C-alpha positions as CSV (number, residue, x, y, z in Angstrom):
1,M,-53.1,18.0,23.1
2,S,-55.5,20.8,22.3
3,L,-59.1,20.5,22.6
4,E,-59.4,20.5,18.8
5,L,-57.0,17.9,18.3
6,Q,-58.7,15.7,21.0
7,N,-62.3,16.1,19.3
8,K,-60.8,15.1,16.1
9,V,-59.1,12.3,17.3
10,E,-62.2,10.6,19.0
11,L,-64.2,11.0,15.8
12,L,-61.6,9.0,14.0
13,P,-63.3,5.7,12.2
14,D,-62.1,2.2,13.6
15,L,-61.2,1.5,9.9
16,P,-58.3,0.8,7.8
17,G,-56.5,3.6,6.1
18,V,-53.7,6.7,6.3
19,Y,-53.3,9.4,8.1
20,L,-50.8,12.5,7.6
21,F,-49.6,14.8,10.5
22,F,-49.0,18.4,9.9
23,D,-46.7,20.8,11.7
24,V,-47.1,24.5,12.2
25,N,-46.3,25.7,8.7
26,K,-49.0,23.0,7.5
27,T,-46.2,21.1,5.9
28,V,-46.4,17.1,6.0
29,I,-44.0,15.8,8.7
30,Y,-45.2,12.0,9.0
31,V,-47.5,9.3,7.1
32,G,-48.7,6.2,8.5
33,K,-50.9,3.5,8.2
34,S,-53.1,1.4,10.1
35,K,-55.7,-1.3,10.1
36,S,-57.6,0.8,12.6
37,L,-57.4,4.7,12.0
38,R,-58.7,5.5,15.5
39,K,-56.1,3.6,17.9
40,R,-53.2,4.0,16.0
41,V,-53.7,7.7,16.1
42,F,-54.9,8.2,19.6
43,S,-51.7,6.0,20.6
44,Y,-50.0,8.8,19.9
45,F,-51.7,11.5,22.4
46,A,-53.6,9.4,24.6
47,K,-50.4,8.4,26.9
48,T,-47.0,9.7,27.3
49,V,-44.4,8.2,24.7
50,D,-41.6,6.4,26.0
51,R,-39.5,7.0,22.9
52,F,-37.4,10.2,22.7
53,K,-37.9,10.9,18.7
54,T,-41.8,10.1,18.8
55,Q,-41.8,12.7,21.5
56,V,-40.2,15.2,19.4
57,L,-43.0,14.3,16.8
58,V,-45.6,14.3,18.8
59,S,-44.9,18.0,20.2
60,K,-44.2,19.0,16.5
61,I,-48.1,17.9,15.4
62,L,-50.3,20.8,15.0
63,D,-53.2,18.8,12.7
64,F,-53.7,15.7,10.9
65,D,-55.7,14.7,8.4
66,Y,-57.0,10.9,7.2
67,I,-58.0,8.8,4.5
68,V,-59.9,5.8,4.9
69,V,-59.7,3.0,2.2
70,D,-61.2,-1.0,2.3
71,T,-58.2,-3.0,3.3
72,E,-54.9,-3.2,4.6
73,E,-53.3,-3.5,1.7
74,E,-54.9,-0.4,-0.1
75,A,-53.6,1.5,3.1
76,L,-50.0,0.2,2.1
77,L,-50.0,1.0,-1.4
78,L,-51.3,4.4,-0.6
79,E,-48.8,4.8,2.5
80,N,-45.9,4.5,-0.1
81,N,-47.4,6.7,-2.9
82,L,-47.7,9.7,-0.1
83,I,-44.2,9.1,1.2
84,K,-42.8,9.4,-2.1
85,E,-44.9,12.5,-3.0
86,Y,-44.3,14.4,0.5
87,Q,-40.9,12.9,1.7
88,P,-42.0,13.7,5.5
89,R,-39.2,14.4,7.8
90,Y,-39.9,11.7,10.1
91,N,-40.6,8.8,7.8
92,I,-38.1,6.6,6.4
93,L,-37.1,7.2,2.9
94,L,-36.5,4.2,0.7
95,K,-34.1,6.1,-1.8
96,D,-31.7,4.4,-4.2
97,D,-29.7,7.4,-6.4
98,K,-28.1,4.4,-8.1
99,T,-29.2,4.1,-11.9
100,Y,-29.3,0.5,-13.3
101,P,-28.5,-0.6,-16.7
102,W,-31.5,-2.0,-18.8
103,I,-31.5,-4.4,-22.0
104,V,-33.9,-2.4,-24.3
105,I,-35.4,-4.3,-27.3
106,K,-36.1,-0.5,-29.2
107,S,-39.9,-0.1,-30.5
108,E,-39.0,0.2,-34.3
109,N,-38.8,-1.6,-37.3
110,F,-35.8,-4.2,-37.3
111,P,-35.4,-3.3,-33.3
112,R,-32.1,-2.8,-32.1
113,V,-31.2,-4.5,-28.7
114,Y,-28.7,-2.2,-26.4
115,M,-28.1,-1.4,-23.1
116,T,-29.5,1.8,-21.5
117,R,-29.8,3.6,-18.0
118,E,-32.9,5.3,-19.0
119,Y,-36.3,4.0,-18.9
120,I,-38.5,5.9,-21.4
121,E,-42.1,4.7,-21.8
122,D,-42.0,4.9,-25.7
123,G,-43.3,1.0,-26.4
124,S,-40.0,-0.4,-26.3
125,L,-39.6,-3.6,-24.2
126,Y,-37.0,-3.2,-21.1
127,F,-35.6,-6.1,-19.4
128,G,-34.0,-5.2,-15.7
129,P,-33.1,-3.2,-14.2
130,Y,-29.8,-5.3,-13.5
131,T,-27.7,-5.2,-10.7
132,S,-24.3,-5.8,-12.5
133,V,-23.2,-4.0,-16.0
134,R,-21.1,-7.3,-16.4
135,M,-23.7,-9.2,-16.4
136,V,-25.4,-7.0,-19.2
137,R,-22.4,-7.1,-21.6
138,T,-22.1,-10.9,-21.0
139,L,-25.7,-11.1,-22.5
140,L,-25.2,-8.6,-25.4
141,E,-22.4,-10.1,-26.2
142,L,-23.8,-13.6,-26.3
143,I,-27.0,-11.9,-28.3
144,R,-24.4,-10.6,-30.7
145,K,-23.0,-14.0,-31.3
146,L,-26.4,-15.6,-31.9
147,Y,-27.9,-13.1,-34.0
148,K,-26.7,-10.6,-36.4
149,L,-28.9,-7.7,-35.5
150,R,-28.8,-4.3,-36.7
151,T,-26.6,-1.5,-34.6
152,C,-27.2,1.5,-37.0
153,R,-29.7,4.3,-36.2
154,F,-31.0,4.4,-39.7
155,D,-35.1,4.7,-40.2
156,L,-35.5,0.9,-41.8
157,S,-38.9,1.6,-42.9
158,L,-40.2,-0.6,-45.6
159,K,-40.5,2.0,-48.4
160,N,-36.9,3.6,-47.3
161,I,-35.6,-0.2,-47.7
162,A,-37.6,-0.6,-51.3
163,E,-36.4,2.6,-52.5
164,K,-32.8,1.6,-51.5
165,K,-32.1,4.8,-49.8
166,I,-29.7,3.4,-47.3
167,K,-26.5,1.3,-48.1
168,V,-24.6,-1.6,-46.5
169,C,-22.1,-0.6,-43.9
170,L,-19.0,-2.5,-42.3
171,D,-20.7,-4.3,-40.1
172,Y,-22.4,-6.1,-42.9
173,H,-18.7,-6.7,-44.8
174,I,-17.3,-8.3,-41.3
175,G,-20.3,-10.7,-40.4
176,N,-21.9,-8.8,-37.8
177,C,-24.9,-7.9,-39.8
178,K,-27.2,-9.7,-42.2
179,A,-28.4,-6.1,-43.8
180,P,-32.2,-5.7,-43.1
181,C,-31.5,-2.0,-44.6
182,V,-31.2,-3.6,-48.1
183,G,-33.5,-6.1,-48.1
184,A,-31.0,-8.6,-47.5
185,Y,-32.9,-10.1,-44.4
186,S,-36.4,-10.4,-44.4
187,F,-38.7,-8.7,-41.6
188,E,-40.0,-12.2,-40.6
189,A,-36.7,-13.8,-40.1
190,Y,-35.5,-10.6,-38.2
191,N,-38.7,-10.9,-35.9
192,N,-38.0,-14.5,-35.2
193,D,-34.6,-13.8,-33.7
194,I,-36.4,-10.7,-31.6
195,I,-38.9,-13.3,-30.5
196,E,-35.6,-15.7,-29.3
197,I,-34.1,-12.9,-27.8
198,K,-37.2,-12.1,-25.7
199,K,-37.2,-15.7,-24.4
200,L,-33.4,-15.6,-23.6
201,L,-33.7,-12.1,-21.7
202,K,-37.2,-13.7,-19.7
203,G,-34.6,-16.6,-18.5
204,N,-36.7,-19.2,-20.8
205,L,-33.7,-21.0,-22.0
206,N,-35.5,-24.5,-21.6
207,S,-38.2,-23.6,-23.9
208,L,-35.7,-21.4,-26.4
209,L,-33.2,-24.6,-26.4
210,E,-36.2,-27.0,-27.2
211,V,-37.2,-24.8,-29.8
212,L,-34.0,-24.6,-31.2
213,A,-33.5,-28.4,-31.1
214,V,-37.0,-29.1,-33.2
215,S,-35.5,-26.6,-35.5
216,M,-32.1,-27.9,-36.0
217,R,-33.8,-31.2,-36.6
218,S,-35.9,-29.8,-39.3
219,F,-33.0,-28.5,-41.2
220,S,-31.2,-31.9,-40.9
221,E,-33.8,-33.8,-42.2
222,N,-34.6,-31.2,-45.1
223,L,-30.6,-32.0,-45.9
224,E,-30.0,-28.1,-45.2
225,F,-26.8,-28.9,-42.9
226,E,-25.3,-25.4,-43.2
227,K,-28.6,-24.2,-41.4
228,A,-28.6,-26.8,-39.1
229,N,-25.1,-26.2,-38.2
230,E,-25.9,-22.6,-37.4
231,V,-28.7,-23.4,-35.1
232,K,-26.3,-26.2,-33.5
233,T,-23.7,-23.2,-32.9
234,K,-26.5,-21.1,-31.3
235,I,-27.4,-24.2,-28.8
236,D,-24.0,-24.9,-28.0
237,L,-23.8,-20.9,-26.9
238,L,-26.8,-21.0,-24.9
239,K,-26.0,-24.2,-22.9
240,N,-22.5,-22.6,-22.0
241,Y,-24.1,-19.4,-20.9
242,Q,-26.5,-22.0,-18.7
243,N,-24.2,-23.6,-17.1
244,K,-22.0,-20.3,-16.0
245,S,-25.3,-18.9,-14.7
246,T,-26.4,-19.1,-10.9
247,V,-28.5,-21.8,-10.8
248,V,-29.2,-22.3,-6.9
249,S,-33.0,-24.3,-7.3
250,Q,-33.9,-26.8,-10.0
251,T,-37.5,-26.6,-8.7
252,I,-38.2,-22.9,-7.9
253,T,-39.1,-21.2,-11.2
254,N,-40.3,-17.5,-10.6
255,V,-40.1,-16.0,-7.1
256,D,-38.9,-13.0,-5.2
257,V,-36.5,-13.4,-2.1
258,F,-36.9,-10.8,0.6
259,T,-34.8,-10.7,3.9
260,I,-34.3,-8.1,6.4
261,V,-31.8,-7.7,9.4
262,E,-31.9,-4.9,12.1
263,E,-28.8,-3.2,13.7
264,E,-28.6,-1.0,16.0
265,D,-29.0,2.5,13.8
266,A,-30.3,1.1,10.4
267,F,-32.5,-2.0,8.4
268,F,-30.6,-4.0,5.9
269,V,-32.9,-5.3,3.3
270,N,-31.8,-7.9,0.5
271,F,-33.8,-8.9,-2.8
272,M,-33.1,-11.7,-4.9
273,H,-35.5,-12.3,-7.8
274,L,-35.3,-15.6,-9.5
275,V,-35.9,-17.2,-12.9
276,Q,-35.8,-20.6,-13.8
277,G,-33.9,-21.2,-10.7
278,A,-31.3,-18.7,-11.5
279,I,-31.0,-15.7,-9.7
280,V,-31.4,-12.7,-12.3
281,Q,-31.5,-9.8,-10.2
282,L,-29.6,-9.2,-6.7
283,S,-29.7,-6.1,-4.3
284,S,-29.3,-5.0,-1.0
285,L,-30.8,-1.8,0.7
286,E,-29.8,0.1,4.0
287,V,-32.8,2.1,5.6
288,K,-31.7,4.2,8.5
289,K,-34.0,4.3,11.5
290,K,-36.4,7.4,12.1
291,L,-38.5,6.6,14.8
292,D,-37.6,3.1,16.0
293,E,-40.2,1.6,13.4
294,P,-41.3,-1.9,13.5
295,I,-39.0,-4.4,11.3
296,S,-42.5,-5.8,9.6
297,D,-43.1,-1.8,8.5
298,V,-39.9,-1.5,7.1
299,L,-40.1,-4.9,5.3
300,E,-43.5,-3.9,3.9
301,L,-42.5,-0.9,2.3
302,S,-38.9,-2.4,1.0
303,I,-41.0,-5.0,-0.9
304,L,-43.3,-2.5,-2.6
305,H,-40.1,0.0,-3.1
306,L,-38.2,-3.0,-4.4
307,R,-40.5,-4.6,-6.9
308,E,-41.4,-1.5,-8.1
309,K,-38.0,-0.8,-9.0
310,F,-37.2,-4.1,-10.3
311,R,-40.5,-4.3,-11.8
312,S,-41.1,-7.7,-10.7
313,Y,-44.3,-9.4,-10.8
314,S,-43.5,-12.7,-9.3
315,K,-46.9,-14.5,-8.0
316,E,-44.8,-15.8,-5.1
317,I,-42.7,-14.0,-2.4
318,I,-40.6,-15.7,0.1
319,V,-39.4,-13.7,3.3
320,N,-37.7,-14.8,6.3
321,I,-40.3,-12.3,8.6
322,Q,-44.1,-12.7,8.1
323,P,-45.3,-9.0,6.8
324,E,-48.8,-7.8,8.2
325,F,-49.5,-7.2,4.6
326,S,-51.0,-9.2,1.6
327,I,-50.5,-8.6,-2.0
328,A,-53.1,-9.3,-4.4
329,N,-52.6,-12.5,-6.4
330,C,-49.3,-12.9,-4.4
331,F,-48.4,-15.5,-2.2
332,I,-46.4,-15.0,0.4
333,T,-44.6,-17.4,3.1
334,V,-42.3,-17.9,5.4
335,P,-40.5,-21.2,4.4
336,Q,-39.1,-23.6,7.4
337,R,-37.4,-26.3,5.4
338,G,-36.7,-27.3,1.8
339,D,-34.9,-25.4,-1.0
340,K,-37.1,-22.0,-0.1
341,L,-35.5,-22.1,3.4
342,K,-32.0,-22.5,1.5
343,L,-33.0,-19.6,-0.6
344,I,-33.6,-17.4,2.3
345,Q,-30.0,-18.6,4.2
346,L,-28.6,-17.6,1.0
347,S,-30.0,-13.8,1.1
348,V,-29.4,-13.6,4.6
349,K,-25.8,-14.7,3.9
350,N,-25.5,-12.0,1.0
351,L,-27.0,-9.5,3.5
352,K,-24.2,-10.2,6.1
353,Y,-21.4,-9.5,3.2
354,F,-23.1,-6.3,2.8
355,I,-23.2,-5.1,6.1
356,L,-19.7,-6.1,7.0
357,D,-18.9,-4.1,3.7
358,R,-21.0,-1.0,4.8
359,K,-19.0,-1.1,8.2
360,K,-15.7,-1.1,6.7
361,R,-16.4,1.4,4.4
362,K,-17.4,3.7,7.4
363,E,-13.8,2.4,9.1
364,N,-12.1,3.5,6.4
365,I,-13.2,7.0,6.3
366,N,-10.5,9.3,7.3
367,P,-10.6,8.3,11.3
368,K,-9.1,12.1,12.0
369,K,-12.4,13.5,10.3
370,H,-14.6,10.9,12.1
371,S,-13.1,11.2,15.7
372,D,-13.3,15.1,15.3
373,R,-16.9,14.6,14.2
374,I,-17.7,13.0,17.2
375,L,-16.0,15.2,19.9
376,A,-17.3,18.2,18.3
377,T,-20.5,16.5,18.9
378,L,-19.8,15.8,22.8
379,K,-18.4,19.1,23.0
380,T,-21.9,20.7,22.5
381,D,-23.8,18.4,24.2
382,L,-22.0,19.0,27.2
383,R,-21.7,22.7,26.4
384,M,-17.8,22.4,26.9
385,Q,-15.4,25.5,26.1
386,E,-12.8,23.3,23.8
387,M,-12.7,20.1,22.1
388,P,-12.1,17.4,24.8
389,V,-9.3,15.7,22.5
390,H,-8.0,14.2,25.7
391,I,-10.6,12.4,28.1
392,E,-9.9,10.2,31.5
393,C,-12.3,8.2,33.4
394,F,-12.2,6.7,37.0
395,D,-14.3,3.8,38.2
396,N,-13.7,2.2,41.8
397,S,-13.6,-1.4,42.6
398,N,-14.0,-3.2,45.9
399,I,-16.4,-6.3,46.8
400,Q,-17.5,-6.1,50.6
401,G,-14.8,-3.6,51.4
402,T,-11.5,-6.0,50.6
403,N,-8.7,-4.8,48.4
404,P,-10.2,-1.4,47.1
405,V,-8.6,-0.1,44.0
406,A,-9.6,2.6,41.4
407,A,-8.7,2.3,37.8
408,C,-8.0,5.2,35.3
409,V,-8.3,5.0,31.5
410,V,-7.4,7.2,28.9
411,F,-9.0,8.2,25.5
412,E,-7.2,10.5,22.9
413,D,-9.2,11.5,19.6
414,A,-12.2,9.3,21.1
415,K,-9.8,6.2,21.0
416,P,-8.2,4.3,24.0
417,K,-4.2,5.2,24.9
418,R,-3.7,2.1,26.5
419,S,0.0,2.9,27.5
420,E,-1.4,5.9,29.7
421,Y,-4.1,3.6,31.8
422,R,-3.4,3.6,35.6
423,H,-4.0,1.3,38.3
424,F,-4.4,2.8,42.0
425,N,-4.2,1.2,45.4
426,I,-6.5,2.8,47.9
427,K,-4.0,4.0,50.4
428,T,-5.9,6.8,52.9
429,V,-9.0,5.2,53.2
430,E,-10.1,2.3,55.2
431,G,-13.3,0.1,54.2
432,A,-15.6,0.5,51.5
433,N,-15.9,4.2,51.0
434,D,-16.6,4.9,47.2
435,F,-16.5,8.7,48.1
436,A,-13.4,8.9,49.9
437,S,-11.5,6.7,47.5
438,M,-12.6,8.6,44.5
439,K,-11.2,11.8,45.9
440,E,-7.9,10.4,46.7
441,V,-7.2,8.8,43.2
442,V,-8.5,11.9,41.4
443,F,-6.1,14.1,43.8
444,R,-3.2,11.7,43.2
445,R,-3.7,11.4,39.7
446,Y,-3.3,15.1,38.9
447,Q,-1.1,16.0,41.3
448,R,1.3,13.8,39.8
449,L,0.5,15.1,36.4
450,L,1.0,19.1,38.1
451,N,4.3,17.7,39.3
452,E,5.6,16.2,36.3
453,E,4.3,19.2,34.2
454,K,2.5,16.7,31.7
455,A,-0.9,17.8,29.9
456,L,-4.2,18.1,31.8
457,P,-7.2,16.3,29.9
458,Q,-10.0,18.7,28.8
459,L,-12.5,16.5,30.4
460,I,-12.5,13.8,33.3
461,V,-15.3,11.1,33.6
462,I,-16.7,9.8,36.9
463,D,-18.1,6.4,37.1
464,G,-20.9,7.4,39.6
465,G,-23.6,9.7,40.5
466,K,-23.7,12.7,42.5
467,G,-21.7,11.6,45.4
468,Q,-18.5,10.3,43.5
469,L,-18.9,13.1,41.2
470,S,-18.6,15.7,44.2
471,S,-15.6,13.9,45.7
472,A,-13.9,14.1,42.4
473,Y,-14.7,18.0,42.4
474,E,-13.2,18.6,45.7
475,A,-9.8,16.7,44.8
476,L,-9.7,19.3,42.0
477,R,-10.7,22.3,43.5
478,E,-7.9,21.4,46.4
479,L,-5.4,21.5,43.4
480,N,-6.8,24.6,42.0
481,L,-7.8,23.1,38.8
482,I,-11.4,24.2,38.7
483,N,-12.2,25.9,35.7
484,K,-9.6,24.4,34.0
485,I,-10.9,20.8,33.4
486,A,-14.6,19.7,32.7
487,I,-15.8,17.1,34.8
488,I,-19.0,14.9,34.5
489,G,-20.5,12.0,36.1
490,I,-22.6,9.0,34.6
491,A,-24.7,7.3,36.8
492,K,-25.4,3.7,35.4
493,K,-29.1,2.8,36.2
494,L,-30.8,5.6,33.5
495,E,-27.5,7.1,32.0
496,E,-27.9,10.2,33.9
497,I,-25.0,12.6,33.0
498,Y,-24.7,14.8,36.1
499,F,-22.9,17.9,36.1
500,P,-20.9,19.2,39.7
501,F,-23.6,21.1,41.8
502,D,-26.5,20.6,39.1
503,S,-29.3,18.4,40.5
504,V,-31.1,17.9,37.3
505,P,-29.3,15.7,35.3
506,L,-28.7,15.8,31.5
507,Y,-30.4,12.8,29.2
508,L,-28.4,12.4,26.0
509,D,-30.3,10.5,23.3
510,K,-29.5,6.8,23.7
511,K,-28.3,6.4,20.5
512,S,-26.0,9.3,20.2
513,E,-22.4,9.2,19.5
514,S,-21.9,11.4,22.6
515,L,-23.4,8.9,25.1
516,K,-21.6,5.8,23.1
517,L,-18.0,7.6,23.5
518,I,-19.1,8.5,27.5
519,Q,-20.2,4.8,28.0
520,R,-17.3,3.4,25.9
521,L,-15.0,5.2,28.6
522,R,-17.2,3.9,31.7
523,N,-17.2,0.2,30.5
524,E,-13.1,0.2,29.3
525,A,-12.4,1.9,33.2
526,H,-15.0,-0.8,34.9
527,R,-13.3,-3.9,33.0
528,F,-9.7,-2.3,33.5
529,G,-10.6,-1.9,37.1
530,I,-11.9,-5.2,37.8
531,T,-9.4,-7.2,36.3
532,F,-6.9,-5.3,38.5
533,H,-8.8,-6.0,41.5
534,R,-9.6,-9.9,40.6
535,N,-5.7,-10.5,40.2
536,K,-5.1,-8.6,43.5
537,R,-7.8,-10.5,45.1
538,S,-6.7,-13.6,43.9
539,K,-3.2,-13.0,45.2
540,S,-3.9,-11.6,48.6
541,F,-5.7,-14.8,49.0
542,L,-3.2,-17.2,48.1
543,T,-0.8,-15.4,50.2
544,S,-2.5,-15.3,53.0
545,E,-3.7,-19.2,53.3
546,F,-0.7,-20.6,51.5
547,D,2.7,-18.7,52.2
548,T,3.1,-20.7,55.6
549,L,3.1,-23.9,53.6
550,K,6.7,-24.9,53.1
551,G,7.4,-26.7,49.7
552,I,4.2,-25.4,47.8
553,G,5.8,-22.7,45.4
554,E,3.8,-20.3,42.9
555,K,3.0,-22.9,40.2
556,S,1.8,-25.4,42.6
557,K,-0.9,-22.5,44.4
558,Q,-1.7,-21.8,40.5
559,K,-2.5,-25.3,39.8
560,L,-4.5,-25.6,43.1
561,M,-6.5,-22.6,42.0
562,E,-7.2,-23.8,38.3
563,T,-8.1,-27.3,39.6
564,F,-10.3,-26.3,42.5
565,K,-11.7,-22.8,41.7
566,D,-11.4,-21.5,45.3
567,I,-10.2,-22.1,48.5
568,E,-13.1,-23.6,49.6
569,G,-12.4,-26.3,46.9
570,V,-9.0,-27.0,47.9
571,K,-10.1,-27.4,51.7
572,K,-12.5,-30.1,50.9
573,A,-10.3,-32.1,48.5
574,S,-9.2,-35.5,49.7
575,I,-5.6,-36.5,49.3
576,S,-5.9,-38.5,46.0
577,E,-7.6,-35.7,44.9
578,L,-4.8,-33.4,45.5
579,E,-2.4,-35.9,44.3
580,T,-3.7,-35.2,41.0
581,V,-2.3,-31.9,41.0
582,L,0.6,-32.2,43.4
583,N,3.1,-34.7,44.4
584,K,2.3,-36.9,47.0
585,K,4.6,-35.0,50.0
586,Q,2.9,-31.8,48.8
587,A,-0.7,-33.1,48.8
588,Q,-0.2,-34.5,52.3
589,T,1.2,-31.0,53.7
590,V,-1.7,-29.2,52.2
591,F,-4.5,-32.0,53.2
592,E,-3.2,-31.8,57.2
593,Y,-2.9,-28.0,57.2
594,F,-6.5,-27.7,56.3
595,N,-7.6,-30.6,58.2
596,L,-5.4,-29.7,61.4
597,K,-6.6,-26.2,60.8
598,N,-10.3,-27.1,61.0
599,E,-10.2,-29.4,63.8
600,T,-8.2,-26.8,66.3
């Protein structure tokens, strides 16, 4: 950090606010908030930052600015606005390019009610946005059945109606419109319909049903049975719609539910808006990670983003993780029991299906393109001359020098090719000598491929550090394969990548696809080798201990090992315990063998 920056940091106030980092071009590259500007900004420069991405950010900071506010809530709102304005490179960007449908009650005489994807500040009433076009069409169909509203675009001013400038259209003749254009339906009656439609779209079905029930009784008492029957039809349609609505709680009225789940590369946020216990809006969002952001920070920004997008002003927010901020006139809770906890569980369930769907979509991408991209990245990261389509990885296995074995796994197009996996028994090396064992198996593997004129890999991965890598490299040198096959080693402790004769390791980004592929190769080789070593050791152990016993076959040996776990368990077993696995004669033979052996 330069002296100028250091002096500037020391002058920062210990107050809530927002800070902006600038690069050499005076471009905003990061916006952050904190309840203490001095502590937060100082943390970037005061010590070595562990996270690689944050190191990159700090290395690009040439200057910074800050804005002091009164509360943490103001800091969050300001941060959200500045991120939208500048769209900094290192901030998470909550983008959602999808345009959701709205239902609009147009600001005009005898308002039209229709679906739109464009929100215009023209005084009209907008309901939504809805995440389902099907839901919008269902509501509009219900409204058309309940109320015979106009659909024309004519200017239905009182003057035009009085002067009879407009004629009735086909909708009137087929019974879909009551012709307010010619004064056949009054402004007051039409406006009453609009009031009822507003209640319906706000989700206040119960209050609307109560109003209609009173109206129906009134018409009936006045012997206006035709009008009473029309209202009854409306009630029946509304109740039918209400029964089909997803009511998840009879006690919760108007709330927002937010849940967040963290995955390896992204956060996933689910939003549900409930009115009268029914879910009227449901949306999920994927937020790509940028700087290993705390989950609470992502939740805070997501709450602001989604409430603004869906224009929600609920006084209560239910979450699965407590955010560090508050919203004025809004109550935020993390429920522990009851209906609210069930809402959280429902939201998380929806979120898990959303994540699963995203993963399936990624898997359905052209697998060849996907693998080519990964291999191209690996080629660049390892500075290779050709694409590593064919990769082989070696691992040694031995415990205290016994039964040394090795394994070779083969990947083609970044995927395992299990038919080409190979096990090796170490033949020329005695004891636990990983370096010599590695040289032997690498030499044997590629000598055979050369003799059989089979294709060689473009890349060899050695599970181990510089020692194992040097031994494998020596085997390739003896086979005159240097510069024909690229070879690297991966050390487990810090996931360091070593090249032959290079003492400085390569550190790949922990989340890079290149490192993930190398790790997958290493893990698969280790698994394959360990399985072979365990089987060989068990077989060798059983052979040495049991093969001299007459009448004890392979099945009996297997039963003994499954029941008593190991040879020590067999030795300690009584005759009665052995008889639960073997017949009396076999049990007596095994018992006497080990007891007589222990006595001598």
